[in-house]
Structures are given as C-alpha cells and as structure tokens.
C-alpha positions in Angstrom: 90.5 -59.2 -54.8 88.4 -62.3 -54.6 84.8 -61.6 -53.4 82.8 -64.1 -51.5 79.4 -65.1 -52.8 77.8 -66.9 -49.8 75.3 -69.7 -49.8 71.8 -68.3 -49.1 69.4 -70.3 -47.1 65.8 -69.4 -46.4 66.5 -67.6 -43.2 69.3 -65.5 -44.7 67.1 -64.5 -47.7 64.4 -63.4 -45.3 66.9 -61.3 -43.3 68.1 -59.6 -46.5 64.5 -58.9 -47.7 63.9 -57.0 -44.5 67.1 -55.1 -44.8 66.7 -54.3 -48.6 62.9 -54.4 -49.1 62.7 -52.7 -52.5 64.7 -55.2 -54.6 62.2 -58.1 -54.2 59.6 -56.2 -56.3 62.0 -55.2 -59.0 62.2 -57.0 -62.3 65.4 -58.4 -63.6 66.2 -55.4 -65.9 65.7 -53.0 -63.1 68.0 -55.0 -60.9 70.6 -55.0 -63.6 70.4 -51.2 -63.8 71.1 -50.9 -60.0 74.4 -52.8 -60.2 76.5 -50.1 -61.9 75.6 -47.6 -59.3 76.5 -50.0 -56.5 79.7 -50.9 -58.2 80.6 -47.2 -58.4 79.8 -46.8 -54.7 82.0 -49.8 -53.9 85.0 -48.3 -55.7 84.5 -45.1 -53.8 83.9 -46.6 -50.4 86.3 -45.4 -47.7 85.8 -47.7 -44.8 85.7 -51.4 -44.3 82.2 -51.3 -42.9 80.9 -49.4 -46.0 82.6 -51.9 -48.3 81.1 -54.8 -46.5 77.6 -53.3 -46.7 77.8 -52.6 -50.4 79.2 -56.1 -51.1 76.3 -57.6 -49.2 73.8 -55.6 -51.2 75.4 -56.5 -54.5 75.5 -60.2 -53.6 71.9 -60.1 -52.6 70.9 -58.7 -56.0 73.0 -61.3 -57.8 71.3 -64.0 -55.8 67.8 -62.7 -56.6 68.7 -62.7 -60.3 70.1 -66.2 -60.1 67.0 -67.5 -58.4 64.8 -66.0 -61.1 66.9 -67.4 -63.9 67.5 -70.9 -62.4 64.7 -72.0 -60.1 66.0 -73.9 -57.1 65.7 -77.7 -57.3 65.8 -77.9 -53.5 62.5 -78.0 -51.6 61.6 -74.9 -49.6 61.6 -74.8 -45.8 57.8 -75.0 -45.8 57.9 -78.1 -47.9 60.6 -79.7 -45.7 58.5 -78.9 -42.6 55.5 -80.7 -44.1 57.7 -83.7 -45.1 59.5 -84.0 -41.8 57.1 -82.5 -39.2 58.5 -84.4 -36.2 62.0 -82.8 -36.5 60.8 -79.3 -35.4 59.7 -80.9 -32.0 63.1 -82.3 -31.2 65.4 -80.8 -28.6 68.7 -79.5 -29.6 70.6 -82.6 -28.4 68.1 -85.0 -30.1 68.3 -82.9 -33.3 72.1 -83.2 -33.3 71.9 -86.9 -32.7 69.5 -87.3 -35.6 71.8 -85.3 -37.8 74.7 -87.5 -36.7 72.9 -90.7 -37.7 71.9 -89.2 -41.1 75.4 -88.1 -41.8 76.8 -91.6 -41.0 74.2 -93.2 -43.2 75.0 -90.9 -46.1 78.8 -91.5 -45.8 78.9 -95.1 -44.9 75.9 -96.7 -46.4 75.5 -97.7 -50.1 72.2 -95.8 -50.7 70.2 -95.8 -53.9 69.4 -92.5 -55.5 66.0 -92.0 -54.0 67.2 -92.9 -50.4 70.2 -90.6 -50.8 67.8 -87.8 -52.0 65.4 -88.2 -49.1 68.1 -88.4 -46.4 69.9 -85.4 -47.9 66.7 -83.4 -47.7 66.2 -84.4 -44.1 69.8 -83.5 -43.2 69.3 -80.1 -44.9 66.2 -79.5 -42.7 68.1 -80.6 -39.6 70.8 -78.1 -40.5 68.2 -75.3 -40.8 66.7 -76.1 -37.4 70.1 -76.4 -35.7 71.0 -72.9 -37.1 67.7 -71.6 -35.5 68.9 -72.9 -32.1 72.2 -71.2 -32.6 70.7 -67.9 -33.5 68.0 -67.8 -30.9 70.0 -69.0 -27.9 72.5 -67.3 -25.8 75.8 -68.9 -25.0 74.6 -70.9 -21.9 71.4 -72.1 -23.6 73.3 -73.0 -26.8 76.1 -75.0 -25.3 74.8 -75.6 -21.8 78.5 -75.5 -20.9 78.1 -76.1 -17.1 76.0 -79.2 -17.6 78.1 -80.5 -20.4 81.3 -80.1 -18.4 79.9 -82.0 -15.4 78.3 -84.8 -17.4 80.9 -85.4 -20.1 84.1 -83.8 -18.9 84.7 -82.3 -22.3 86.6 -79.4 -21.0 89.2 -81.3 -19.0 92.6 -81.3 -20.7 93.4 -84.9 -19.9 90.1 -86.0 -21.5 90.5 -83.9 -24.6 93.9 -85.4 -25.3 92.4 -88.8 -25.7 91.3 -89.5 -29.3 88.7 -92.0 -28.2 86.7 -89.0 -27.2 86.9 -87.3 -30.6 83.7 -88.9 -31.9 81.8 -87.6 -28.8 83.4 -84.2 -29.3 82.5 -84.1 -33.0 78.9 -85.1 -32.2 78.4 -82.5 -29.6 80.0 -79.7 -31.6 79.2 -80.4 -35.2 78.7 -77.1 -37.0 79.4 -75.1 -33.8 82.9 -75.8 -32.6 84.6 -76.9 -35.9 87.5 -74.6 -35.2 87.9 -74.3 -31.5 88.9 -70.9 -30.0 92.5 -69.7 -30.5 94.6 -72.7 -31.7 94.3 -76.4 -32.4 97.4 -78.4 -32.1 97.5 -81.8 -33.8 98.3 -83.2 -37.1 95.5 -83.2 -39.7 92.8 -83.1 -37.0 91.8 -79.7 -38.3 90.8 -81.4 -41.5 88.6 -83.9 -39.7 87.0 -81.6 -37.2 86.0 -79.2 -40.0 85.0 -81.9 -42.5 81.9 -82.5 -40.4 81.0 -78.8 -40.6 81.2 -78.9 -44.4 79.2 -82.1 -44.8 76.4 -80.6 -42.7 76.3 -77.5 -44.9 75.9 -79.3 -48.2 73.2 -81.8 -47.4 70.7 -81.4 -50.3 68.9 -83.2 -53.1 71.4 -82.6 -55.8 74.2 -85.0 -54.8 76.4 -82.1 -53.7 77.4 -84.0 -50.6 78.9 -86.8 -52.6 80.7 -84.2 -54.8 82.2 -82.4 -51.8 83.4 -85.6 -50.2 85.1 -86.5 -53.5 86.8 -83.1 -53.6 88.2 -83.6 -50.1 89.3 -87.2 -50.8 91.0 -86.3 -54.1 94.7 -85.8 -53.4 94.0 -85.8 -49.7 93.8 -88.3 -46.9 91.0 -90.8 -47.5 88.2 -89.7 -45.3 85.2 -92.2 -45.2 84.7 -93.7 -42.7 86.4 -90.7 -41.2 85.8 -91.1 -37.5 86.7 -94.8 -37.4 90.0 -94.1 -39.1 90.9 -91.3 -36.7 90.0 -93.4 -33.7 92.2 -96.2 -34.9 95.1 -94.1 -36.2 95.4 -92.8 -39.7 97.6 -94.8 -42.1 98.8 -92.5 -44.8 99.5 -93.4 -48.4 101.8 -90.3 -48.5 101.3 -89.4 -52.2 101.2 -85.7 -51.8 103.5 -82.7 -51.0 102.6 -81.0 -47.7 100.3 -78.1 -48.4 97.9 -76.2 -46.3 94.5 -74.8 -47.4 92.4 -72.6 -45.3 88.7 -72.1 -46.3 86.1 -69.9 -44.8 82.4 -70.4 -45.8 83.7 -72.5 -48.7 86.0 -69.7 -50.0 89.7 -70.3 -50.1 91.5 -67.8 -47.9 95.0 -69.4 -48.1 96.4 -72.1 -50.4 100.1 -72.7 -50.5 101.4 -75.8 -52.2 104.9 -75.0 -51.0 104.0 -74.5 -47.4 106.6 -76.7 -45.9 109.5 -75.3 -47.9 108.5 -71.7 -47.1 107.8 -72.2 -43.4 111.0 -74.2 -42.8 113.0 -71.4 -44.3 111.2 -68.8 -42.1 112.3 -70.9 -39.1 115.9 -70.5 -40.0 115.6 -66.8 -39.0 114.4 -67.7 -35.5 116.8 -67.2 -32.6 118.7 -70.1 -31.2 116.6 -69.7 -28.0 113.3 -70.0 -29.9 114.5 -72.9 -32.0 115.5 -74.8 -28.9 111.9 -74.4 -27.6 110.4 -76.2 -30.7 111.5 -79.7 -30.0 107.9 -80.9 -30.2 107.8 -79.6 -33.8 111.0 -81.6 -34.5 113.3 -78.6 -34.6 116.2 -80.5 -33.0 119.6 -81.8 -33.5 120.2 -84.6 -36.0 120.7 -87.1 -33.2 117.5 -86.2 -31.5 115.6 -86.4 -34.8 117.0 -89.9 -35.3 115.7 -90.9 -31.8 112.3 -89.4 -32.5 112.0 -91.3 -35.8 113.3 -94.6 -34.4 116.6 -94.6 -36.4 118.9 -97.1 -34.8 121.9 -94.8 -35.3 120.5 -92.3 -32.7 122.2 -92.6 -29.4 121.5 -91.5 -25.8 125.0 -91.9 -24.4 128.3 -90.2 -25.1 128.8 -86.5 -24.9 126.6 -84.1 -22.9 124.5 -83.2 -25.9 123.6 -86.8 -26.6 122.7 -87.4 -23.0 120.5 -84.4 -23.2 118.9 -85.7 -26.4 118.1 -89.0 -24.5 116.5 -87.1 -21.7 114.3 -85.0 -24.1 113.4 -88.2 -26.0 112.3 -89.9 -22.7 109.9 -87.0 -22.1 108.4 -86.5 -25.5 109.0 -89.8 -27.2 108.0 -89.9 -30.8 105.2 -87.4 -30.4 105.2 -84.4 -32.7 103.1 -81.3 -32.6 101.7 -79.3 -35.5 100.0 -76.0 -34.6 96.9 -75.3 -36.8 96.4 -71.7 -36.1 97.1 -69.5 -39.1 95.2 -66.3 -39.2 92.9 -66.9 -36.2 95.8 -67.1 -33.7 97.0 -63.6 -34.7 93.9 -61.8 -33.6 93.1 -62.7 -30.1 90.1 -64.7 -29.0 87.6 -66.3 -31.4 84.1 -67.5 -30.7 83.2 -70.2 -33.2 79.9 -71.0 -31.6 78.6 -67.6 -32.6 79.7 -67.7 -36.2 77.7 -68.9 -39.1 80.8 -70.4 -40.8 84.2 -71.2 -39.3 87.6 -71.6 -40.8 88.5 -75.1 -42.1 92.1 -76.2 -42.2 93.1 -78.9 -44.8 96.5 -80.4 -44.6 98.1 -82.7 -47.1 101.1 -84.5 -45.8 104.3 -85.1 -47.8 105.1 -88.1 -49.9 107.7 -90.3 -48.4 110.3 -89.2 -51.0 110.1 -85.7 -49.5 111.0 -86.7 -46.0 112.6 -90.1 -46.0 116.0 -91.3 -47.3 117.1 -94.8 -48.0 120.5 -96.4 -48.4 121.8 -98.9 -50.9 119.0 -98.5 -53.3 116.4 -99.7 -50.8 112.8 -98.7 -51.4 111.6 -95.8 -49.1 108.1 -97.3 -48.8 105.3 -95.4 -47.0 104.9 -94.2 -43.5 102.0 -93.9 -41.0 101.0 -91.6 -38.1 99.4 -93.3 -35.1 97.6 -92.0 -32.0 96.6 -88.6 -33.5 95.4 -86.2 -30.8 93.5 -82.9 -30.8 94.3 -80.3 -28.2 92.6 -76.9 -27.8 91.9 -74.4 -25.1 88.6 -72.8 -24.1 87.7 -69.8 -22.0 84.3 -69.9 -20.3 83.2 -66.3 -19.9 79.9 -65.2 -21.3 80.7 -61.5 -21.2 84.0 -61.9 -23.0 82.4 -64.2 -25.6 79.6 -61.7 -26.2 82.1 -58.8 -26.7 84.2 -60.8 -29.2 81.0 -61.9 -31.0 79.8 -58.3 -31.2 82.9 -57.4 -33.2 82.2 -60.1 -35.8 78.6 -59.0 -36.0 79.2 -55.3 -36.6 82.2 -55.9 -38.9 85.7 -57.0 -38.4 88.7 -57.5 -40.7 91.5 -60.1 -39.9 94.8 -59.2 -41.6 97.3 -62.0 -42.5 100.1 -62.8 -44.9 98.9 -64.6 -48.0 101.7 -66.8 -49.5 101.4 -68.4 -52.9 103.9 -70.7 -54.6 103.6 -69.2 -58.1 106.0 -71.4 -60.0 108.7 -74.1 -59.6 111.2 -74.3 -62.4 114.5 -75.9 -63.2 117.6 -73.7 -63.7 120.1 -75.4 -65.9 123.6 -75.3 -64.3 125.0 -73.4 -67.3 122.5 -70.5 -67.2 124.0 -67.0 -66.7 120.9 -64.9 -67.3 117.5 -65.8 -66.1 114.3 -63.8 -66.7 111.4 -64.4 -64.3 108.0 -62.7 -64.9 105.6 -62.3 -61.9 102.2 -61.5 -63.4 99.8 -62.1 -60.5 97.6 -59.1 -59.6 97.8 -58.1 -55.9 96.4 -55.2 -53.9 99.5 -55.1 -51.7 102.4 -57.4 -52.7 104.8 -57.5 -49.8 107.7 -59.5 -51.3 108.9 -61.9 -53.9 110.9 -64.7 -52.4 112.9 -67.2 -54.4 114.1 -70.3 -52.6 116.6 -72.6 -54.3 117.1 -76.3 -53.6 118.8 -79.3 -55.1 116.5 -81.3 -57.4 117.0 -84.3 -55.0 116.9 -83.0 -51.4 118.6 -84.8 -48.6 118.3 -81.9 -46.1 115.1 -80.1 -45.5 116.9 -77.0 -44.1 119.3 -76.7 -47.0 118.7 -73.7 -49.4 121.5 -73.2 -51.8 123.1 -70.0 -53.2 123.0 -70.4 -57.1 125.9 -67.9 -57.7 123.6 -64.9 -58.4 125.5 -61.6 -58.9 122.8 -59.0 -59.5 119.1 -58.6 -60.0 117.4 -55.9 -62.0 113.7 -55.2 -61.4 111.1 -53.7 -63.7 107.6 -53.2 -62.3 104.7 -52.5 -64.7 107.1 -51.2 -67.3 109.1 -49.0 -64.9 112.8 -50.0 -64.7 114.7 -49.8 -61.4 111.3 -49.3 -59.6 112.7 -50.5 -56.2 116.5 -50.4 -56.5 117.9 -47.4 -58.4 120.9 -49.4 -59.7 119.7 -52.9 -59.3 120.2 -55.3 -56.3 123.8 -56.4 -56.0 124.9 -59.6 -54.2 126.3 -57.7 -51.2 122.8 -56.6 -50.4 121.1 -60.0 -50.6 121.6 -60.8 -46.9 120.3 -57.4 -45.8 117.1 -57.7 -47.9 116.4 -61.1 -46.5 117.0 -60.0 -43.0 114.8 -56.9 -43.6 111.9 -59.1 -44.5 112.2 -62.2 -42.4 113.6 -60.6 -39.3 113.1 -56.9 -39.1 113.9 -56.9 -35.4 117.2 -58.8 -35.8 119.4 -56.0 -34.5 117.4 -55.8 -31.2 116.5 -59.5 -30.6 119.1 -61.7 -32.3 122.0 -61.7 -29.9 121.9 -65.5 -30.3 121.0 -65.5 -33.9 120.9 -68.8 -35.8 121.2 -67.2 -39.2 124.5 -65.6 -40.0 126.0 -64.2 -43.2 128.2 -67.3 -43.6 125.2 -69.6 -43.1 123.1 -67.5 -45.4 125.4 -68.0 -48.4 126.4 -71.5 -47.4 123.1 -73.3 -47.0 120.4 -70.8 -45.9 120.0 -68.5 -49.0 116.9 -66.8 -50.2 116.6 -64.1 -52.9 114.2 -61.6 -51.4 112.7 -58.6 -53.2 111.1 -56.6 -50.4 108.3 -54.4 -51.9 107.0 -52.9 -48.7 107.2 -49.1 -48.3 108.4 -49.4 -44.7 110.3 -52.1 -42.7 107.3 -53.4 -40.9 104.2 -55.6 -41.5 101.6 -52.8 -41.7 98.8 -54.2 -43.8 98.6 -52.3 -47.1 102.2 -51.2 -47.1 103.2 -53.4 -50.1 103.3 -52.6 -53.9 100.0 -52.6 -55.8 100.3 -54.7 -58.9 97.4 -54.2 -61.4 98.9 -54.7 -64.9 99.2 -58.5 -65.2 100.7 -58.3 -68.7 103.9 -56.6 -67.6 103.7 -57.3 -63.9 107.1 -57.6 -62.3 110.1 -58.6 -64.5 113.2 -59.9 -62.8 116.5 -60.0 -64.8 118.8 -62.2 -62.8 122.5 -62.3 -63.7 124.5 -65.3 -62.3 127.4 -67.6 -62.8 127.3 -71.3 -63.7 126.7 -73.8 -61.0 128.0 -77.3 -60.6 124.5 -78.8 -60.9 121.0 -77.9 -61.9 119.0 -75.9 -59.4 115.3 -76.0 -58.5 113.8 -72.5 -58.2 110.6 -71.9 -56.1 109.0 -68.5 -56.5 106.8 -67.4 -53.7 104.5 -64.3 -53.7 103.8 -62.8 -50.3 100.9 -60.4 -50.1 98.8 -58.6 -47.5 95.3 -60.1 -47.1 92.1 -59.4 -45.3 89.3 -61.6 -44.1 86.3 -59.3 -43.8 83.4 -60.4 -41.5 80.0 -58.9 -41.0 76.8 -60.3 -39.4 78.9 -63.2 -38.0 79.7 -64.4 -41.5 82.4 -63.9 -44.1 81.8 -60.8 -46.2 84.8 -60.9 -48.5 88.4 -62.0 -49.0 90.9 -59.4 -50.3 94.5 -59.8 -51.4 
C-alpha cells in the first residue's frame, strides 16, 4: 500500500484543527506517543470510511510534527494578504485572469530570482483565493454555466472540437475542469489540460514551480510555451516509449512503461465486431492503416474490402482517437469542479523505431502530430452533480486494475530452463502476464510462443500453490482466456482470438492468481514476503532466435476519496 500525504494549505490546516482540536496543544513527544495507537487502529479498521478517517488523523499529526521541525519558508496567508491586498477584492473571473497572466510570466519570461519569488508568492495567494470561491459557491455560482454557455459557447460540441479554443477553455477552467467529466478523447491533451492544474498548485517561493516543470519536460513532450505549441500542432521528437502515468493530488495511481504492449495484447481478445468498431483507434486492416498513415502502397480500388477501406478513409481521413479515461470512466459520472484535486494523465509517445519501418537501410526519422483536438462531454444538472459530489465528500473508493511492467529481459535462444522471481508486494495480485516479442518488432500485434512446455510455481515458499502439478502447455490458452476474456463462451461467437492464432502470433503466458473467475476487487493473491515472492520455473525448448520477455504484474487497486480529496492509494 502506498499512502498519500497531501499538501496542506492554511485553509486545510484550519479545517483539521477544528476536527482534531487536541493535537495542536501537544508537544512533539506526546504526538509521537499517539501514533502507535492510531497505527494499531488502522490495522484493525474494518471499513473504508474508518480507514480514511484514521489515515487523515495520522497524516495531520505527521504534518504538525513536520512544521515544528522544519519551519515553513513560505509566507502565511495573513502575510500574503498584507502584501497583495487588492487581490481579495477581485471577482472570480478577474482573479483567474490575473492567475493566467502570472502563470504565463513565470513560464515564458526570463525572470531574475527576486521577480520569480514575488510572482510565485502572488500566484500562491491567487490559488488560495480561487479555492475559497470553489468552496463557498454552489455549482451555478462557481461556473455560472448558463451565462458562460451563452457568451462563449463552450459547451457546443462543434466549438469544443476546435483547438483554437483550447486556450480559452484552459483559462476558464484552470484548476477546476482539468479532467472533464467522464472521458476525454484526444492524444496528449490530458497532459496539457492537467499541466495547468499542477502549475497552479505549486506556485511558491522555493522554486518548486521550475522543478515541477522540469520533471514534466524530462523524457516527456516539451511543454513551454505549452499553449502556443498545442494551438499550432505539436511536433514530437519521439524519443520515448509510449507510457501512461495517472496522478491524483501529486501521487502516482498508475504508471505502466509498457502500456502500449499490454493494451494492444488485450485488444486481441476483443470480438471481431468490437474490433471493427475501433477504426478511429487504428484497429483496421493493413491496407486501411496504410491509407491512414499516407503510405503510397495503400489502395482504394480493387476488391470489395479495399473499396470499403477507401470509403472509411474518406470519412475519417488520417485522424486517430486516443481515449484518456482510465479509472474515472469505470465509475459513472465525475464532478471535477467540486474536487480539490483531479486526475492528471501524462502520455509519452513512442519513439519512431517502435512504430515506423524503413526499407533499404533508409533512416526512419521522426514524426509529428498536427491538429490535436480535445473532446469531452458534460451534463448540466445541479441535482445530479450535488449527489455525485456528496459521495466524494463522505467517502468513496474507485477500484481499478493496476498494471506494472516489472522487468524486460532477453531470453537466449538456447535456454531450456528459465527462473523468474516476482518480488513485488501486493495486497491483491490478480495475475502475472508474460508477453514475448522479437527483439526487433515489425508487427505491433505479434506476440510469439517461445516453445514453453511447463511452468512450476512457488509462492512465498509454498510449491504448487496454484497448480497442483504445474501448468502444462495444453492449459496455456485456457488460462489466458480465463483472465483476458472470462465471458468468451457467451459472447465470442465471432472471436478474433483462436487457439491456432494464440500459439501462432498471439501468445501470452498468464498465471491467474484470482480466487474466482471474475474481477471482484480483492480476489487476488496477497503477496507480503518480498524475499521469496513468486518463483516461476519455466521449462522450454530452444527457439530459432532470442526472445524479449516482458513481465507484467496486474493487481487490484483502490483510489480512496474523502472530503473531496484523495485519502489514499492502495494496491
């Protein structure tokens, strides 16, 4: 379990003082004596709500101790009010405009140290005041939705699809709508929309803003000047493998460096009907993919399939769609304008070698994406928004599958026995998935069978803990189907994955650790002993070439919310 230690502003500390009044008067030694009792209560807690309350109390004590040991370098709210008295008299819109100008100056201007410090302090106070507006206003007062729709047409779908309006959208919704309702569909826009939210949260006098920008820029798309680049189309250096990172309140909820490989394999278990509906995500025939990418060998004439490809291409052109909706989309409606912190999605796109091929020794070069668009949906209903918000105020847990690429290794073609040790602690480990590819890939949907005959499993020192006599090769397909498509027998009359395809070019070695054949959260295997962990003894025959092995760990996870903020992350 990874517990979340939130960032405490003045308002939050005052709220906690009222809730836990006794701790403020205690000395450090007395506070230390309280922690073991709370830790014991935490271990014995039986409900999510109880766990969240105890975690909040423990984190408050830790913050009190930290503040006493390391006095804050940041000025207090009272000091900021004296330094910037005019800000408190601004309307909400004027306040957001002022914050927008400050943010642009911090990012785009070459400020000296003193100027950077002063503007950071002012931005920090703007953020405090904007939070006050959010907390004290109801939905209509906060967003003034009816007026905004009439004046700026922000809700119209045709306007939202035009990137020229992204800057207006970001200005109106900075810190409020950074992750809009149920799903956002665009490539890397989730990064941009949420970047604004992060920058507002770290404005202070210690240079944290500059550090956070550097963290995002490092191995990611170059951000500053972010809005200008998005409006003009982002040209990518393409130096990184496609990964996805999801953060909430600065804490990492999901981080998979092998996201593309794992998600592409999952799609192999979709039905033919479902795959045929994913043309916008480039799940298509080779000929249609060539047309989309501008390959001259793609053709729109000939047999009926190629004519159909031409028709589809005439509708969608070269536009591709990337849903950015992990976790949130699985749990109904979401009200970002009520939350203190919203999910941030960071995508890193693949390097050109991962997705491009060249002939005759030609250089692959780079690639670029133009005309990026953000699309989202909103529902304007005060009653519904209030009901959804209430759940996040009183306490709510969002379950999801946490996927980690634990290790990538090279299997020599002559290996006949391979031992893999999985030593990551997990509260509920659902499965261990091994995907095998050629070291140089020419087909993103090719996953090879490396002549494995049998797998023996030892979990925390207990042999044959899952399979009484080991897992033989004639059970490999059943195990993969059990995990990736538990409803295959009922829904896969038009299955894309068959036994022959599985062993030909769609193989995965799956160790299903769930107690039942469903995705009930908490039904996986608890792994505590990281020294022994899970030991896999894999017996195989030699292959014609070396094989790259990617080991993924799939676990049950929970995002716990209370008081409209993240309480903890568990997996």
